[in-house]
Each structure stands twice: as C-alpha cells, then as structure tokens.
C-alpha positions in Angstrom: -24.1 6.0 -7.6 -25.1 9.5 -6.3 -26.2 8.2 -3.0 -23.3 6.2 -2.6 -21.1 9.2 -3.4 -22.8 11.3 -0.7 -22.5 9.0 1.8 -19.1 8.6 1.1 -18.6 12.7 1.4 -20.3 12.6 4.7 -18.1 9.7 6.1 -15.1 11.4 4.8 -16.3 14.9 6.5 -16.7 13.0 9.7 -13.3 11.3 9.3 -11.5 14.5 8.4 -12.5 16.0 11.8 -10.9 13.6 13.7 -7.7 13.3 11.6 -7.2 17.2 12.0 -7.7 17.2 15.8 -5.3 14.1 16.4 -2.6 16.0 14.0 -3.0 18.9 16.1 -3.0 17.5 19.4 0.2 18.8 20.5 -0.8 22.4 19.6 -1.4 23.7 23.0 -3.5 26.7 24.0 -5.2 27.0 20.8 -8.3 25.4 21.1 -10.5 28.1 19.4 -8.3 27.7 16.2 -8.3 23.7 16.5 -12.4 23.8 16.5 -12.3 26.2 13.8 -10.1 24.4 11.3 -11.7 21.3 12.1 -15.1 22.6 11.0 -13.3 24.1 8.2 -11.9 21.0 7.1 -15.4 19.3 6.9 -16.7 22.0 4.8 -13.6 22.0 2.4 -14.4 18.3 1.7 -17.6 19.8 -0.5 -15.7 22.8 -1.7 -15.0 23.4 -5.3 -11.9 25.7 -5.0 -9.2 26.1 -2.7 -9.3 28.5 0.4 -7.1 31.2 2.0 -6.7 31.3 5.8 -5.1 33.9 7.5 -3.0 32.9 10.8 -2.4 36.0 13.1 -1.0 36.3 16.4 2.1 37.2 18.4 5.5 35.6 18.1 5.9 31.8 19.2 2.1 30.8 19.7 2.1 28.0 17.2 1.0 29.5 13.8 3.6 28.0 11.6 3.8 24.6 13.5 -0.2 24.7 13.9 -0.5 25.2 10.0 1.9 22.2 9.3 0.0 20.1 11.6 -3.3 20.8 10.1 -2.1 20.0 6.5 -0.8 16.9 7.9 -4.4 15.8 9.1 -6.2 17.2 6.1 -3.9 15.4 3.7 -4.2 12.4 5.8 -8.0 12.4 5.6 -8.0 13.1 2.0 -5.5 10.4 1.1 -2.8 12.6 0.1 0.9 11.7 0.6 3.7 14.1 0.1 7.4 14.3 0.9 7.1 18.0 1.2 3.2 18.7 2.2 4.0 22.3 3.0 5.4 25.1 0.7 6.8 28.0 2.8 8.0 31.4 1.7 8.5 34.6 3.8 7.5 38.1 2.3 9.8 40.0 4.9 12.2 40.6 2.0 9.5 40.8 -1.0 9.5 44.7 -1.2 7.8 45.0 -4.6 6.0 43.2 -7.3 8.7 42.2 -9.3 10.6 40.4 -6.3 7.4 38.8 -5.5 6.9 37.5 -9.2 10.5 36.3 -9.4 10.1 34.4 -6.1 7.1 32.8 -7.3 7.8 32.1 -11.0 11.2 32.5 -11.4 13.1 34.9 -13.7 12.2 35.5 -17.5 14.3 35.3 -20.4 17.3 36.5 -20.9 17.8 37.0 -16.9 19.7 34.6 -14.7 17.3 32.0 -13.4 15.3 31.9 -16.4 16.1 27.9 -17.0 15.7 27.2 -13.3 12.2 26.3 -12.0 11.4 28.4 -8.9 10.5 26.5 -5.6 6.8 27.2 -6.1 6.5 25.7 -9.7 8.5 22.6 -8.2 6.6 22.2 -5.3 3.1 22.5 -7.4 4.1 20.2 -9.9 4.9 17.6 -7.2 1.9 18.2 -5.1 -1.0 18.5 -7.9 -3.9 17.3 -5.6 -3.4 19.0 -2.5 -1.2 20.8 0.1 -0.7 23.7 2.0 1.0 27.0 0.9 2.2 29.4 3.8 3.2 32.8 3.0 4.5 34.2 6.2 5.1 37.8 7.4 2.8 39.3 5.1 2.5 42.5 7.3 6.2 43.2 6.2 5.3 43.2 2.6 4.0 46.5 0.8 0.2 46.2 0.5 0.7 46.2 -3.2 2.8 42.8 -2.9 -0.5 41.1 -1.0 -2.5 42.1 -3.6 -0.6 40.8 -6.2 -0.2 37.6 -4.3 -4.0 37.4 -3.7 -4.6 38.0 -7.5 -2.4 35.0 -8.1 -4.3 32.8 -5.5 -7.8 34.0 -6.7 -6.8 32.9 -10.2 -5.5 29.7 -8.9 -3.4 28.4 -11.9 0.0 29.0 -13.4 0.4 28.3 -17.1 3.9 27.2 -17.7 5.4 28.5 -21.0 7.2 25.7 -23.3 10.5 27.5 -22.0 9.8 26.6 -18.6 8.6 23.1 -19.4 11.8 22.4 -21.1 13.5 23.8 -18.0 11.8 21.2 -15.9 12.8 18.5 -18.2 16.3 19.5 -18.0 16.1 19.9 -14.0 14.8 16.1 -14.0 17.0 14.8 -16.7 19.4 12.7 -14.5 16.2 11.6 -12.5 14.8 7.9 -13.3 11.5 8.8 -15.3 9.5 6.7 -12.7 10.5 9.2 -10.2 9.3 12.3 -12.3 6.3 14.1 -11.1 3.3 12.6 -12.8 2.0 15.6 -14.4 5.4 16.3 -15.9 5.7 12.8 -17.3 2.1 12.7 -18.8 2.3 16.1 -20.6 5.6 15.6 -22.2 5.6 11.9 -22.9 8.2 11.1 -20.6 10.5 14.1 -21.8 10.0 13.5 -25.3 7.8 16.4 -26.0 9.6 19.3 -24.1 7.4 22.0 -25.8 4.1 20.7 -24.2 1.8 23.0 -22.7 1.3 22.6 -18.9 -1.4 24.5 -16.8 -0.6 24.0 -12.8 -4.2 24.5 -10.9 -5.0 24.8 -7.2 -7.5 22.3 -6.2 -9.9 22.3 -3.3 -7.3 20.3 -1.4 -4.9 22.9 -1.7 -5.1 25.4 1.6 -3.2 28.6 1.6 -1.8 30.3 4.8 -1.1 33.8 5.4 0.9 34.5 8.6 1.3 37.7 10.2 2.0 39.3 13.5 -0.4 42.3 12.7 -2.8 42.8 15.6 -0.5 41.7 18.2 0.9 45.0 19.0 -2.6 45.8 20.3 -2.4 42.9 22.7 -3.5 43.9 26.0 -4.0 47.7 27.3 -1.2 47.1 29.6 1.2 46.2 27.2 2.9 43.0 25.8 4.6 40.0 26.8 5.7 39.5 30.6 3.8 43.2 31.3 0.4 41.0 31.5 1.1 40.5 35.1 -1.4 37.5 35.9 -3.2 34.7 34.3 -6.2 36.7 34.5 -4.5 39.7 32.5 -3.5 37.1 29.9 -7.0 35.7 29.7 -8.6 39.0 29.4 -6.1 39.8 26.6 -6.6 36.6 24.8 -10.4 37.5 24.8 -10.1 40.6 23.3 -7.6 39.3 20.6 -9.8 38.2 17.6 -10.0 37.7 13.8 -11.7 41.2 13.5 -8.8 43.0 15.4 -6.1 41.5 12.8 -8.5 42.5 9.8 -8.8 45.8 11.3 -4.9 46.4 11.8 -4.1 45.3 8.1 -6.8 48.0 7.0 -5.3 50.3 8.9 -1.6 49.6 7.4 -3.0 50.3 3.9 -4.3 46.7 2.7 -7.4 47.1 0.7 -10.8 46.0 2.2 -11.6 44.1 -1.1 -8.3 42.2 -0.9 -8.7 41.3 2.8 -12.3 40.1 1.9 -10.9 37.5 -0.2 -9.5 35.7 2.7 -11.7 32.8 3.9 -11.2 32.9 7.7 -9.0 35.1 9.9 -7.3 32.6 12.5 -6.5 34.3 16.0 -3.6 32.5 17.5 -3.6 33.5 21.5 -0.8 34.1 24.0 0.0 30.8 25.8 -1.3 30.5 29.4 1.0 29.2 32.1 -0.8 25.8 31.9 -0.1 25.6 28.1 3.4 26.6 28.8 3.9 23.8 31.4 2.5 21.2 28.8 4.8 22.4 26.1 7.6 22.1 28.3 7.1 18.5 29.3 6.6 17.6 25.6 10.1 19.2 24.6 11.6 17.1 27.7 9.9 13.9 26.5 11.3 14.8 22.9 14.9 15.1 24.4 14.3 11.8 26.4 13.1 10.2 23.3 16.1 11.5 21.4 18.6 9.6 23.6 16.0 6.4 23.9 16.7 5.9 20.5 20.5 5.7 21.3 19.6 3.2 24.0 20.2 5.9 26.7 18.0 6.5 29.6 17.7 10.3 29.9 15.6 11.8 32.5 14.9 14.9 34.4 14.8 15.4 38.4 11.6 17.4 39.7 13.6 20.3 40.6 15.2 20.4 37.0 11.4 20.4 35.5 10.3 23.0 37.7 13.3 25.4 36.9 13.0 24.9 33.1 9.2 25.4 33.6 9.9 28.8 35.4 12.8 30.2 33.7 11.5 29.5 30.1 8.3 31.1 30.3 7.8 34.5 28.6 4.7 35.0 26.9 6.4 37.8 24.7 8.4 34.9 23.0 6.1 32.1 23.5 7.1 28.5 22.9 10.3 30.0 20.9 11.9 30.8 24.2 11.2 27.2 25.3 12.9 25.6 22.2 15.9 28.3 22.5 16.7 27.7 26.3 16.2 23.9 26.1 18.6 23.8 23.1 21.1 26.2 25.0 20.9 24.4 28.6 20.4 21.0 27.6 21.0 19.6 24.0 24.1 21.7 23.1 26.0 21.1 26.4 25.2 17.3 26.5 25.9 16.8 23.1 29.4 18.9 23.2 30.7 17.9 26.5 29.4 14.3 26.7 28.4 12.8 23.5 31.7 14.2 21.6 33.9 12.9 24.3 32.1 9.4 24.3 32.0 9.5 28.0 28.5 7.5 27.7 27.4 4.4 26.1 24.1 2.6 25.3 22.4 1.1 28.4 23.8 4.1 30.5 21.4 6.1 32.8 21.6 10.1 32.8 20.0 12.3 35.2 19.7 16.0 34.7 19.4 18.0 38.2 19.4 21.7 38.8 20.4 23.3 42.1 21.2 26.9 43.3 24.4 28.3 42.5 26.0 31.7 43.5 24.1 35.0 43.3 21.3 34.6 40.8 23.3 31.9 38.9 21.9 28.3 38.6 24.4 25.5 38.3 23.1 22.3 36.3 24.7 19.0 37.2 24.4 16.0 35.0 25.0 12.8 36.8 25.8 9.2 35.2 24.4 6.3 37.4 25.6 2.8 36.9 25.2 0.3 39.3 23.5 2.2 41.7 26.1 4.5 41.9 26.4 8.1 40.4 29.3 10.2 39.1 29.5 13.6 37.9 30.1 14.3 34.4 29.5 17.9 34.0 28.7 21.3 35.6 27.5 24.6 33.7 25.8 27.7 34.4 22.4 28.1 33.3 19.9 31.1 33.8 20.7 34.7 33.7 24.1 36.3 35.3 24.0 39.2 37.5 23.8 42.6 35.9 27.1 44.5 35.6 27.5 47.5 37.8 28.0 50.9 36.3 31.8 50.8 37.4 32.1 47.3 35.5 30.6 48.9 32.3 33.0 51.9 32.8 36.0 49.4 32.9 34.5 47.5 29.7 34.3 50.7 27.8 37.6 51.8 28.5 39.1 48.3 27.7 37.3 47.2 24.7 34.6 49.8 23.4 36.8 51.6 20.8 38.6 48.3 19.6 35.1 46.5 19.0 33.5 49.7 17.0 36.7 50.1 14.9 36.4 46.2 14.1 32.7 46.4 13.3 32.1 49.8 11.7 34.1 50.5 8.3 35.3 54.4 8.6 34.1 57.0 11.0 37.4 56.7 12.9 37.3 60.2 14.2 33.6 59.8 15.1 34.2 56.6 16.9 36.9 57.9 19.1 34.5 60.9 20.2 31.5 58.2 20.6 33.7 56.2 22.8 34.8 59.1 25.0 31.3 60.4 25.1 30.1 57.0 26.5 33.1 56.7 28.9 32.5 60.2 30.1 28.6 59.5 30.7 29.8 56.2 32.4 32.3 58.3 34.5 29.7 60.6 35.6 27.1 57.9 36.6 30.0 56.2 38.8 30.8 59.5 40.4 27.4 60.7 41.0 25.4 58.7 43.5 22.3 60.6 42.3 22.7 59.2 38.8 23.4 55.5 39.7 20.6 53.4 38.1 19.7 55.8 35.7 20.1 55.4 31.9 23.3 56.8 30.1 22.6 58.5 27.0 24.7 59.6 23.7 23.1 61.5 20.8 25.0 61.2 17.1 23.4 62.5 14.0 24.2 61.7 10.3 22.8 61.0 6.9 20.7 57.6 6.6 22.6 54.3 6.0 25.9 55.2 8.1 25.5 52.2 10.3 23.8 53.5 13.3 22.1 50.2 14.1 25.3 48.3 13.6 27.0 50.9 15.8 24.4 50.3 18.7 24.9 46.5 18.2 28.7 47.0 18.5 28.0 48.9 21.9 26.0 46.4 23.2 28.4 43.5 22.3 31.4 45.4 23.8 29.7 46.0 27.0 27.4 43.2 27.4 29.1 40.4 25.7 25.7 40.1 23.8 24.5 42.2 20.7 21.0 40.9 21.3 20.7 43.1 24.3 19.9 46.0 21.8 16.3 47.0 21.8 15.4 49.6 18.9 12.7 52.2 19.0 11.8 53.4 15.6 10.4 57.0 16.1 9.4 57.0 12.3 6.4 54.6 13.4 5.4 57.0 16.4 2.8 59.6 15.1 0.9 60.2 18.4 0.7 59.2 22.0 -1.2 55.7 21.0 1.6 54.9 18.9 4.3 56.0 21.5 2.9 53.5 24.0 2.3 51.0 21.4 6.0 50.9 19.5 7.8 52.6 22.1 6.7 51.9 25.6 5.6 48.7 25.2 8.6 47.6 23.3 11.0 49.1 25.8 9.1 47.2 28.5 8.9 43.8 27.0 12.7 44.2 26.1 13.2 45.1 30.0 11.2 42.1 31.0 13.2 39.7 28.9 16.7 41.2 29.9 15.9 42.9 33.3 19.5 43.1 34.0 21.0 45.2 31.2 20.0 46.8 28.0 21.4 48.8 25.0 18.4 50.9 23.7 18.4 52.5 20.2 16.0 55.6 20.0 16.4 55.9 16.4 15.1 58.5 13.8 14.6 60.7 17.0 14.3 63.8 14.8 10.7 62.5 13.7 9.5 64.2 17.0 10.5 67.6 15.5 7.0 68.2 13.6 4.9 66.2 15.8 2.1 67.9 17.6 2.9 65.5 20.7 6.5 66.4 20.8 6.3 68.0 24.4 4.4 65.0 25.8 6.8 62.5 24.2 9.8 64.2 25.4 8.5 64.6 29.0 7.9 60.7 29.2 11.4 60.3 27.9 12.9 62.4 30.4 11.2 60.5 32.9 13.3 57.7 31.5 16.5 59.5 31.6 15.8 61.4 34.8 14.1 58.9 37.2 15.0 55.6 35.4 11.2 54.8 34.8 8.3 55.2 32.6 4.7 54.8 32.9 3.4 51.6 31.5 0.5 53.0 29.6 -1.7 56.3 29.2 -3.2 57.4 32.6 -1.3 54.2 34.0 -0.1 54.3 37.6 2.4 51.7 37.0 5.9 52.3 36.2 8.4 50.4 34.0 11.8 50.3 36.0 14.8 50.5 33.8 17.8 48.4 34.5 20.4 49.9 36.3 23.0 49.0 33.5 21.0 50.9 30.4 22.7 52.7 27.8 20.6 54.6 25.3 21.8 55.5 21.9 19.6 58.5 20.2 20.1 58.9 16.7 18.6 61.5 14.3 19.0 63.1 10.8 19.1 66.8 11.5 22.0 66.9 8.9 19.5 66.3 6.1 17.5 69.4 7.1 20.9 71.5 7.2 21.8 70.4 3.8 18.5 72.0 2.3 16.0 70.5 -0.3 18.6 69.2 -3.1 20.6 66.7 -0.6 19.2 63.7 -2.4 20.7 64.7 -5.5 24.2 65.3 -4.2 27.0 63.3 -5.3 29.1 61.8 -2.5 32.0 64.4 -3.0 29.7 67.3 -2.8 28.0 65.6 0.6 31.3 65.0 2.0 32.7 68.5 1.2 29.2 69.8 2.9 30.0 67.9 6.0 33.6 69.4 6.2 32.0 72.4 6.1 29.7 71.6 9.0 32.7 70.6 11.0 34.3 74.1 10.5 31.3 76.2 10.6 28.7 74.1 12.5 26.1 76.8 13.3 23.8 75.7 10.6 23.6 72.2 11.9 23.5 73.2 15.6 20.7 75.6 14.9 18.6 73.0 13.3 19.2 70.8 16.2 18.5 73.4 18.7 15.1 73.9 16.9 14.1 70.3 17.0 14.0 69.6 20.9 12.8 71.4 23.8 15.3 73.0 26.0 15.0 70.2 28.8 15.5 67.1 26.5 17.8 69.0 24.4 20.2 69.2 27.7 20.1 65.6 28.4 20.8 64.7 25.0 24.0 66.8 25.3 26.2 67.8 22.4 25.3 66.0 19.3 28.2 64.1 17.6 28.0 64.4 13.8 28.6 61.2 11.8 30.3 62.0 8.2 29.1 60.1 5.0 31.5 57.2 3.7 34.4 58.3 1.6 35.1 56.5 -1.9 37.6 54.5 -0.2 35.1 53.5 2.6 32.5 52.6 0.1 35.1 50.4 -1.7 35.9 48.6 1.5 32.1 48.1 2.5 31.3 47.0 -1.1 34.2 44.3 -1.0 32.9 42.9 2.3 29.3 43.0 1.4 29.9 41.4 -1.8 32.2 38.5 -0.2 29.3 38.0 2.5 26.5 38.0 -0.1 28.1 35.4 -2.2 29.0 33.0 0.4 26.3 30.6 -0.8 28.0 30.6 -4.4 31.9 30.3 -3.0 30.5 27.6 -0.9 29.7 25.6 -4.2 33.1 25.7 -5.1 32.9 28.6 -7.5 35.4 31.7 -7.5 33.6 35.2 -7.9 34.9 38.5 -8.4 33.8 41.9 -9.2 35.9 43.6 -12.2 37.2 47.1 -12.1 34.3 48.1 -14.1 31.5 46.6 -11.6 33.8 48.1 -8.7 33.6 51.6 -10.5 29.8 51.4 -11.0 29.4 51.1 -7.1 31.4 54.1 -6.7 30.0 56.2 -9.4 26.5 55.5 -8.9 26.7 55.2 -5.0 23.5 57.3 -3.3 25.3 58.9 -0.4 21.9 59.9 1.1 21.3 56.0 1.4 24.6 55.0 2.4 25.6 51.7 3.1 21.9 50.5 2.8 22.2 51.4 -1.0 25.2 49.2 -1.4 23.8 46.3 0.5 20.5 46.5 -1.3 22.0 46.9 -4.9 24.2 43.8 -4.4 21.3 41.6 -3.2 18.8 42.9 -5.7 21.0 43.1 -8.8 23.9 40.6 -8.0 23.2 37.9 -5.2 19.8 36.9 -6.3 20.5 36.5 -9.8 23.9 34.5 -9.2 22.0 32.2 -6.7 19.1 31.7 -9.4 21.8 30.6 -12.0 23.6 28.2 -9.7 21.0 26.7 -7.6 20.0 23.3 -9.0 23.2 23.5 -11.4 26.0 23.3 -8.7 27.8 20.3 -10.5 27.7 22.2 -13.8 29.6 25.3 -12.3 31.6 23.9 -9.9 35.0 24.9 -10.1 33.9 27.9 -12.5 35.0 31.6 -12.4 32.3 34.4 -12.3 33.3 37.7 -13.2 30.6 40.5 -12.3 31.2 43.2 -14.8 29.1 46.8 -15.6 28.1 47.2 -19.2 27.8 51.3 -19.4 26.3 51.2 -22.8 23.2 48.9 -21.8 23.2 49.9 -18.2 23.4 46.1 -17.3 25.3 44.3 -14.7 26.2 41.0 -16.2 28.6 37.9 -15.5 31.2 36.4 -17.5 31.3 32.6 -16.7 34.4 30.3 -17.3 34.1 26.7 -16.5 35.7 23.5 -17.6 39.3 23.6 -19.0 41.4 22.5 -22.3 38.8 21.3 -25.1 35.9 21.4 -22.6 36.6 25.0 -21.7 33.2 26.9 -22.0 32.7 30.8 -21.7 29.2 32.1 -21.1 27.7 35.7 -20.6 24.5 36.3 -18.5 22.6 39.3 -17.8 22.3 39.9 -14.1 20.0 43.0 -14.1 19.0 46.1 -16.0 20.1 49.0 -13.5 18.0 52.2 -13.5 19.6 55.7 -13.1 19.9 57.0 -9.7 19.4 60.8 -8.7 23.0 61.4 -8.6 23.8 60.0 -11.7 22.8 62.7 -14.5 23.3 61.7 -18.2 25.3 64.5 -19.8 22.7 65.5 -22.1 20.3 65.6 -19.3 22.5 67.7 -17.2 23.2 70.1 -19.9 19.3 70.5 -20.5 18.8 70.9 -16.7 20.9 73.7 -16.1 19.8 75.3 -12.8 18.4 78.7 -12.7 17.7 79.8 -9.1 17.8 82.5 -6.6 20.6 83.3 -4.0 19.0 81.5 -1.2 19.6 78.1 -3.1 22.9 79.8 -4.5 25.0 77.7 -2.2 23.9 74.6 -3.9 23.9 76.1 -7.3 27.6 77.1 -6.9 28.3 73.5 -5.4 27.0 72.0 -8.8 29.1 74.3 -11.0 32.3 73.5 -9.0 31.6 69.6 -9.2 30.1 69.3 -12.7 31.1 72.4 -14.3 29.8 76.1 -15.2 27.4 74.5 -17.7 25.6 72.8 -15.0 24.2 76.2 -13.5 22.5 78.6 -15.8 22.0 81.7 -13.8 22.1 83.0 -10.2 19.8 85.8 -9.5 20.4 87.6 -6.1 18.4 90.2 -4.5 20.0 93.0 -2.1 23.5 94.3 -2.9 22.3 97.5 -5.0 19.3 98.9 -7.0 19.6 96.2 -9.6 20.9 93.2 -7.9 23.6 90.7 -9.2 24.1 87.9 -11.6 26.3 85.2 -11.7 28.7 85.1 -14.7 31.4 82.5 -14.6 33.2 80.1 -12.5 36.8 79.1 -11.8 38.3 76.4 -9.8 41.5 77.3 -7.7 42.8 74.2 -6.4 41.2 71.3 -4.5 39.4 73.4 -1.9 39.2 76.9 -3.5 36.8 78.3 -6.0 36.0 82.0 -7.4 32.8 83.4 -8.5 32.8 86.5 -10.7 29.6 88.7 -10.3 28.3 91.4 -12.6 25.7 94.1 -11.5 22.4 93.7 -13.3 20.6 96.4 -14.8 17.8 98.0 -12.6 15.2 97.4 -15.5 15.8 93.7 -15.5 15.6 93.2 -11.9 12.4 91.2 -10.4 12.2 90.0 -7.0 12.5 85.9 -7.1 9.4 84.2 -5.8 9.0 83.7 -2.4 11.7 86.2 -1.3 10.7 89.3 0.6 9.8 92.6 -1.4 12.4 95.3 -0.5 12.1 99.1 -0.7 14.9 100.8 -2.8 15.9 102.7 0.5 16.1 99.4 2.8 18.2 97.7 -0.3 20.8 100.7 -0.5 21.2 100.4 3.6 21.8 96.7 3.1 24.8 97.3 1.0 26.8 98.5 3.8 26.9 94.9 5.2 28.6 93.6 2.1 32.0 92.0 3.1 34.7 94.9 1.9 36.3 92.8 -0.7 32.8 92.7 -2.6 32.7 96.4 -3.9 29.9 97.8 -5.7 31.6 97.9 -8.9 30.6 96.7 -12.5 32.2 93.3 -11.8 33.8 91.9 -8.5 35.4 88.6 -7.6 34.4 86.7 -4.4 36.7 83.7 -3.2 36.1 81.4 -0.4 36.3 77.9 1.0 34.3 75.4 -1.3 30.8 74.6 -0.5 29.7 77.8 1.7 26.2 76.6 3.2 26.6 79.7 5.0 26.7 81.8 1.9 23.3 80.5 0.9 21.7 81.1 4.1 23.1 84.8 4.9 25.6 85.8 2.2 26.1 89.3 3.9 26.8 88.5 7.3 
C-alpha cells in the first residue's frame, strides 16, 4: 500500500507540471515564473501545509491573470473543482489592523455586519480542499497590516463562533440543503444544530498569493516604461529585476524581515518584450474574432489593422492592460454600439476591419461589410492620438470653460477659483505673446491646508483644457528625500507620463513645501528650473539624455506653507478659529509670505510667481461636501431600493467634529469608515429583507456612537430596528468641557496669539494665564477677556510685580536697561500704567510674532 501510494504521488507530481504549463500557456513573457511555479507545484504535492507566494512586478505584466491560470492548472491536477477557484482582496484601502480583521472575518456583535459572513469565510467554507487566495497591492498597506495578515496565514485556520455558524445557516436558509457547503451541512446536521463549532483550515492545496508593484520603481537605470529605448534595454532591465530586489524594496519600506521570511517564494514578473506584446495582441484579436464567431459572424482584421494595433498599443509602462484598453476602445465599443445595436449585420455576414492614415496624426479605421463578393462601408471613426493643442488653443479653452469647470467640480473657494483661473489665463497669454516661451511649461502655485481638494482642482484643469482628467500626473514631493528618490519618484514618473501622452500634460507637483528642509533642495530646484525654463529635464543622474516636455504642459504646484505660518497648535484649531486666521492672512499676508520666501531659492521662487492662498472650507461648504459624499457613498445602498438619510444630529456631528486641518479628506474617510462600510455590511446578502426600507443615520452624543434607525415593512408587518454603526473617538478639535477646564493654557507671549484665540472662541476659562516679556521691569500678565461684537475683542492687562517676573523658557534674557528702552516702541494706546486695555481685530497672529511693532 505504501509503495502504491508513493507511485501515485510521483505520477501526480509529474502530471501537475503538465497541467500548470498548459493552463499558463497564454501568460506570455514570463517563462522564468512559469518554470518556477511548475517546479513549486510538484513539490507542493508532497507538502504538509499551504504555501505563500509573492508576485511582484510592474503594472500589466500578468501577475493576476498568471496566478489565476496557475491555480486553474494546480486545481485540475489535484482533482479540485470550484465555481470560484480564487479569492481576491485588495489591501490598497486597508489602512489599519481593524479594517483588515473586519474585511477578513466580518464585524463582531453588536456592530452592523456581524450577522453576515465575510467573503473570505464564504470562500473558505466552499473551498475546503484547496484553491488560491490573492491579496493584491500589499505595498499600499502599512507594514503592520501585512504582519497581521501573515500571522493569520501562518496559523492557517479560522475558528467560527456559534454566532457566525448561525449566520452562515441563515445565509443559506433559502438554498436547498443539497447545495449547502459540505462542511456546513455535516457540522450542523443540515442546519439543525446552528450552535455547532466549525474550524476552517488551510490545506497544502491552498496557495496564497501576495501581489505587489514594489521593486518596479527600480526597473532600469534609465527610467521605466517607454524610457527603455530598445529591446536590449528592456532585456537588461528584466535581468536586473529579481525576487531579491522585491524583497529588498519591501524591507526598505518597513516590512519586518521575519515577516518576509515566511514567504515561500518571491516571483519576479518581467516587463513585456516586443515579441511578447505581438503575441498578446494576436491572442486578443483571436478572442474578438471568436466572440463574433459565436454569433455566426466572420470577423477578421487586415494586415494593416494588425500592424497598427501592435504598434499603437505597445507601452511597457502599462503592459497588457494598455492592449485591453485600446482594443476595447477602438474595436469592441465602436462595433457593438454602432453596428450590433443598430442591427446592421446578421449571422452569416463577414466583417473586415481595416486601418488607413487619416488627417495629421489621426488614424481612421474603416469597418466594411462583405456580401456576395461586394463590400460596403459600415462605419468610420478615429483611432490613435489627436494632435496636441497649441498654447493659443489652450488659452481659448481656458477663457471659455476653465472657471465654469472648476466651479462645477470644486465646492466653495469661489474667490480662489477666480484668481486661479486668472493666473492660468495670464500665464497662457504670456506663452502666446512671447515666442521664447512657446513650448515651455506654464506654472501656477497655490497654497492651503491639507484636504482642500488640490488634486481635484488639478483634475478639473486637465478636464477643462484637454477634455481628459487622466492627463493629470501627480508627483508627491513627500516621497522625495534625496536625489535618488527625486529621479525615481519624480523624473521617472514625469518621463513615463510624457511617453504615454506626448501631446499634452497637466503636472501636479504636490507637497512642494517638503523641499524646504531637504539638504538637496538646491539641486532639486535647479532640475525643476530646467523644466520650467527649458522644457526638459535630465533622464537620470549624470545622464546626457533629456526628457522633452510637451509644448502643452500645465504645471500646478501646491504646498502647505500656511500650516507653518499658523504655528504649532494648528492641528487643534476649530474651523472657526482656522477660518479667522486665514482672514487675517488675507489682510496681513506678511507672516505667510515670509514663510513662503524662506522656503525656496530666489530663482525658483520667482518662477513660481505670487502664491495663491486657498482658505479652508466654511461650515456651509463642509455641509455641502458632506451631503454630496454621503449621496455618492450610499449609491450601492440606494440602488437596492433603500432610502438613506442623515438626521440633523448626524449632520451636526460632521460640522462639530470636523477636523479642518484634514479638510475634505476627513469627511470622506469618516463617511467611509464609520457609515458606508457598516451600511454595506448590513445590506449585502439581505437586499430583499431591506428593500423599500428607510435608513436614518443619527449621532448619539452620550455614547459617542453613530447609529442607524431602520424602518421596513408596513402596517402590521412594520419593523423598526436600531444598529450601531461605529464608536467614534474624539478628535483633536473636540475637547470635552471637563478636559478643557483642566487643560487651561498657561503660555508665554510668543504663543499669546493662539491663547487669545482660544479665550475668544472657548471662553476665558480656557486660558489660565499669559506671561509676557518686555514692557517694563516686571512684565505683564493677562487679566481678563471680553468679546466686543463678532470681529472685535478686548484684552485687559495688568502689570506684574518685578519680584514675580521670570524669563519664560526659551526666550532671550534681557537686561533691565534694554527692557526699558523697548517700552518706547509700545503702541501709544498701551500706556505703562497699572492696567490698560488693548483692542484689535480678532486673531492677531502678527501680535504673537511681534506685538510691539
């Protein structure tokens, strides 16, 4: 028996090699990966536990499709049949351990979704013998999330609570018992014992895949994508790209080596060579032909059409995804919409797709119907890329529609949008008028707190000027710490985008203020100046090759100098306080402009021009954005016939607890984390139950919980129920009254502006004392506050005894003689008497910095 079993295992191992290779025959350009997987599959036949594979490589090289094909062959070799052989989950939005645990195993009682099994639990109970689990985009998740995931995978089992077993039985209650998962049927005796204990285990036939783009940034010394000029360049880059490189990159990103060591194999998916690209295009065309053949329509391409599609879809930076996108855009969509929907063809017809040169750089594609040896044109449409717009055309578009597009897309900021539109029109006008500037990028700089919609503004500019929001390329200077990262994340990204869209670009240089403290600031600024002044940039360090920018390039630079000008307590400001500070900036811009001037070199600063300052959202604008995002985030709920609404208490919650230094991002994340995810978990799988129901989301201040009241049914069948959506922690700007009283500020005058602000907004008790230096031998101490109208306040000061004076920590030590001299610079209304009254416009940031000037 032992000999027979050994022979069977040997035959299975030999067979699995063939099954895997057959299943992966259409995965082109990845021979090394296929060989590795075939050998791994043979070893896994005798393995005692599941395995973890890491699939790394650039976009569109076949990581996902390759894993699916491998699992198909592996399952077939092991006699495993499944309607869903692979479970897929992206970690891109999984920002912490709680979200991961909720996504993997579902919510815990009493939270919404606790009675609905997670997708992973459903997959495991339906695939107990084997299959694939693909967790994609792991590099976008924090290291702690991957560590948590690997801990679960290493354990290899999930023990279902009786509550979850009961929810599984409820999930399948309308399904015939013979169609229940075998594991569930046996453990619960066909649902009779809903409190049974079930443990789901991963077997040696379960293969886990971890997908990532990590390491792809290092792909080739001369850049990535089309920046690799020849087959030899790509071949050399492929040779350098290995599993060790991927592992090194993940380690550099903070992933622990002991976590990475749990991975069985690192598979490096290479960039596609031109010959592989041709094979993929051929296969895609065969797929299109086969699709119409199933409708008894003979659909073929001419040689010119094939050559055109092979040439125009080749983009190593996008890989096979570009083929799918372009073939769908140029063939499938046009053919289906314009011909099939109009019933111009019938079974038995012959269709030929041809391509010929059109006007300029546009290629016209002609589709002909052939019957009885005769052909008649069916449709003509443009394919390929259009000619780039000239600066004069861009100027006309900006005048015609830029302001309207921005106002439609962006909430609030009407004054700033007007100034931004005028700035872009002004720069484009200069480009048209000055022949020396034709072909050079046009740049505008605007500043503001995080979350004001900088990326959305840039997208709106791309849409207005180029009819295509995807023309936007974002360079995040937060990722740039030295020259290597500048070329990796900055230059290579810009070069790749230009290769993809060589006619026109909108570049977003985001978080540009991060350059301020960089020791490489001057070198990076010089490189960026070459972009702005010459329209080109070196392709790499010490490279003689230049990347030429399109003639139609708009650069939108953004920063957050305002946060520096606001001071150290900006993150704790309420929206009212922050808005008042920005109103002060507009009246007294010196503090902001001083920070801006110190942040960049003179030459680079002059090219940026005068900065535009975007103020935070007002409460009314927060309300508009809240309602818009709530409607968008609950579409999946309303599409199920459910009415959703925010009650007044929930609406007030988003105003009261709004964190202005996070802006619209706080609203979006809060809605998604605390409302959308919980509502979706409640509804999914119970659509019929809640169809026609009314969901009212409200805020319970006492328990600090977001909840939802559900009304469903009517008459005697009416049911009302309440579910907890989430516990909400306090934000920095939401101080409990008792905490605020205990945390009364005691501060020196260099922070006095912020202290006075708090006193005005929160009441006198929120500030215990302000100690000043200067102004006489003893200094001064704040006595009391009084609000005078909406924009005025008074501060009464009294002189402190000399004996009680001590120099505040961190302030300069002054002699008595020098202190007396400084009193002559006091404003005339602040006399050196026992008490005095000082009155000014609200929120005097300039007072905090230099109150005697």
